[in-house]
N, C-alpha and C positions, 0 to 999 in steps of 0.2 A: 533541314528544313523546320521554320517553324509552323507547328501546328497548335488549334486552338480546338478546343470542343464543351459544347452543350451538352445539355439533360434535358427533356421537359419530360413531363409526366402524363400529357395529351394536349387533341390541338389546337386546342384554347394558347398554350404558352410557345408552340412552336410555330404559329401562324405572328402572337403579339411579338415573340422574337424576330421575326423577318420586319414586321413594320418597324420594328426597330432600327436593324440592319440600312433599312432603305431609309432614311434618314442622312446615312453615309457618304451615298450612291453618289455618285455624277454621271454625267454621260457618257459616254464609251466603256463603260464598266461593262463585263464578262461575268457572270459565275454560273457557272456548273452545275446539273444536281443528278447527282449519285445512287443509288436505292435502288433494292426491290419494290417492286409491283406493289402499292399500298403503303409504301414507309411513310410517303405523306410529302413528296413533291409538289404535287396540286395545293397543297395545304397551308405547303413552304412560296409558294408564290403569289397565292392569294393572298400571305399577310405584307408581302414585299408590295403590293399593289395598291394594297389600302395603304401602308407606308406616302407612296410614291403619292398619294390624291386619286387614285384610282377606282371612277365612280362604279364602271362598269362590272356586269358579272367575270368571273373569271373561271376558267374549265381548260381540262386540258385539250391540249393541240393533236393528239394522237393520229389523228385522222388528216387531219389538214398543213402541219409539219408546223405552221407558224400559226400564232396570234397576234395581233397589235394592236395595243391599247395608248391612243395618244391624248389621254382625258386628264392625264395627273401631272403631275411637275416638269417629270421629264416624261418622257414614254416607254414604252414598257416591251417589247420584242419576247414572246413566250413560246419557245422552239421545243420540237420533241420530236427527237433524229430516230426514233425508233423504228420506225420501217424503209427508212432508204442505210439501212443497216450495208455494206458493198457494195454501194453506190462510188463511183467513180466520177460520175456528174459534178462539174463545181456548181454550185446552187447560190452562186453569190450569197455564202453568209457573211465574206469578209463586210460587205457594205452594211449590214448590221452592229456587224459588232466592232469598226471606226466610226459609227455613227455619233445621230444625237439623242441618244438613249442609252437604260439599257436591256442588255440582249443576258436573257438565263435559257441556258440550256439544260435538258432531261435527256439523258442516254449518251452525252458526250460523248461517250468513248467511239462510237459508232462514224463521229471526222473528227478524230482527234487530229490528222493531218493538215485542217483547216483550221483549228480553232487559234487565237493569237497564244505567242509563249505566255504573254503577262494576264493570269482569272486568277478568277477568285474559288477554285473547286471547292465543292459543299457535298460529304459522302453523309447520308441520311441511313441511320442503322437501326431495327428493329432490338427493342430490347423485352418490352413486354407488354400484353397488354396495348395500352397507349403512349407507350412511354418509347422514348425513341434519344439516341446519340444522335449529335450533327458533327462533324469534326470537319473545319475548317483548314484547308490548307492552299494560304497566301502565295500565290506565283508572280514575282515582280517586287517591288521596291515602291507599287500604290496599293498595292493589296496587302502588302504585309503593315503597312502604315494605316491602312484600312480597321484592320482587322485588331491592330491594340488599340486605337482610336475606339473603336467598339465596343471590345471586350475590358474597355477600363472605363471610358468614359458611360456605360451604362450599366455598369458594375457587375457585370458579366463576369464570374471566374474563370479559368481555362484548365 
């Protein structure tokens, strides 16, 4: 499996990298974000939102499960499924995964059986202070192509 890695030294770099990635996204794209509390998942989503032209303030949907932002180039569906661990209930996530926007899922391991097979998994790891390692693991042709374009076109090395 192809894997790509980016290291950032501060939250601004993480956000700017996500903002550049947003330029490559299209309707129906699904991104999962994994990382410890405070790793930078919401910082990443804020950058994606900015890159999609979303003007609203973006924050974590921890207590609401999902927040929708529809004022950009594409709608952004930001899910935090941490609180639904061990839930067997079908919450209709597939409507968003197959929808007209970009879906980002934090703590996706809790709904692994409901996720589409093809998606972009991103793992954010703490290195030190504000430095982070972002590991991109594309699943499926669409996401392999997206990563190759992103890492080549934006001058980002893996």
